[in-house]
C-alpha positions in Angstrom: 146.0 138.9 81.2 143.2 138.8 78.4 143.3 134.9 79.0 142.6 135.4 82.9 139.7 137.4 82.3 138.2 134.7 80.3 138.9 131.9 82.3 136.5 132.6 85.2 133.4 133.2 82.6 134.6 129.8 81.2 134.3 128.1 84.3 131.1 129.8 85.1 129.7 128.7 81.6 130.7 125.1 82.4 129.0 124.9 85.6 125.9 126.4 83.9 126.0 123.7 81.5 126.3 120.8 84.3 123.4 122.7 86.0 121.2 122.6 82.8 122.2 119.0 82.3 121.4 117.9 85.8 118.1 119.7 85.7 117.3 117.8 82.5 118.2 114.6 84.0 115.8 115.7 86.9 113.0 116.6 84.8 113.3 113.1 82.8 113.4 111.2 86.2 110.4 113.1 87.1 108.5 112.3 84.1 109.5 108.6 84.7 108.0 108.5 88.1 104.9 110.4 87.4 104.4 107.8 84.5 105.1 104.9 86.8 102.9 106.5 89.3 100.0 106.9 86.8 100.4 103.1 85.6 100.3 102.2 89.3 97.2 104.2 90.1 95.3 102.9 87.2 96.1 99.3 88.2 95.0 100.1 91.8 91.6 101.3 90.4 91.1 98.3 88.3 91.9 96.1 91.3 89.4 98.1 93.6 86.7 97.9 90.8 87.0 94.2 90.5 87.1 93.9 94.4 84.0 96.0 94.5 82.3 93.7 92.0 83.3 90.6 93.8 81.9 92.0 96.8 78.7 92.8 95.3 78.6 89.6 93.9 79.2 87.9 97.2 76.6 89.9 99.1 74.1 89.1 96.4 74.8 85.4 96.8 74.5 85.6 100.4 71.1 86.9 100.3 69.8 83.9 98.2 68.7 81.2 100.3 65.2 79.6 101.2 63.9 82.8 102.4 64.4 84.8 99.2 61.1 85.8 97.6 60.4 83.7 94.2 59.1 86.7 92.5 62.6 88.5 92.9 64.7 88.4 89.9 67.3 85.7 90.2 71.2 86.9 90.0 72.9 85.6 87.0 74.9 82.4 87.7 78.5 83.2 88.0 79.3 79.5 86.2 77.5 78.3 83.6 75.0 75.4 84.5 75.8 72.0 83.2 73.6 69.5 82.2 70.7 71.5 83.1 71.6 71.9 86.6 69.8 74.3 88.9 71.3 76.8 91.1 71.4 74.7 94.0 72.7 75.7 97.5 75.9 73.6 97.2 76.5 75.2 93.8 76.0 78.5 95.2 78.2 77.8 98.0 80.7 76.6 95.7 80.4 79.7 93.5 80.7 81.9 96.8 84.1 80.0 97.8 85.4 80.6 94.4 84.5 84.5 94.6 86.0 84.6 98.0 89.2 83.0 96.7 89.4 85.3 94.0 88.9 88.2 96.0 91.8 86.9 98.2 94.0 86.7 95.2 93.3 90.0 93.7 93.9 91.5 97.3 97.3 90.0 97.3 97.9 91.1 93.9 96.9 94.4 95.2 99.4 94.3 97.9 102.2 93.2 95.8 101.6 95.9 93.3 102.0 98.4 96.4 105.0 96.9 97.4 106.6 97.1 93.9 105.6 100.8 93.6 106.9 102.1 96.8 110.3 99.8 95.8 110.2 101.5 92.3 109.6 105.0 93.9 112.5 104.5 96.2 114.7 103.4 93.3 113.8 106.5 91.2 114.3 108.7 94.2 117.7 107.1 94.8 118.8 107.2 91.2 117.7 111.1 90.9 119.7 111.8 94.4 122.7 110.1 92.8 122.4 112.0 89.4 122.3 115.2 91.6 125.2 114.1 93.5 127.2 113.4 90.4 126.4 116.8 88.8 127.4 118.4 92.0 130.8 116.9 92.4 131.9 117.0 88.8 
């Protein structure tokens, strides 16, 4: 009779241990997800800053032309002038095209990063759900 009294307490202790393990696993997954989210946010912020800089440079290049005042400071050339070349309209158009292409590439990279982040989030949530299901079924 003495063993039968201790048996429910042993099962209760086993359940408590399983619950504690499940909570620890959930905390680990949460930390991983938060770390991943912080990395993605930092990458997104860097891409946003680059896009803003490129837009500012594009805007600056679009304002340059024959109507520009000579007294206004010239923007720094994006490409070093070769063999004493001046910033001609053709050269500026080329630089503008390069900036637009770079912007498009960065925008595509940002979109890809956002997709990867969503996929990672889904995978982590699924893994967390599976871990919780395993602990419940054990």
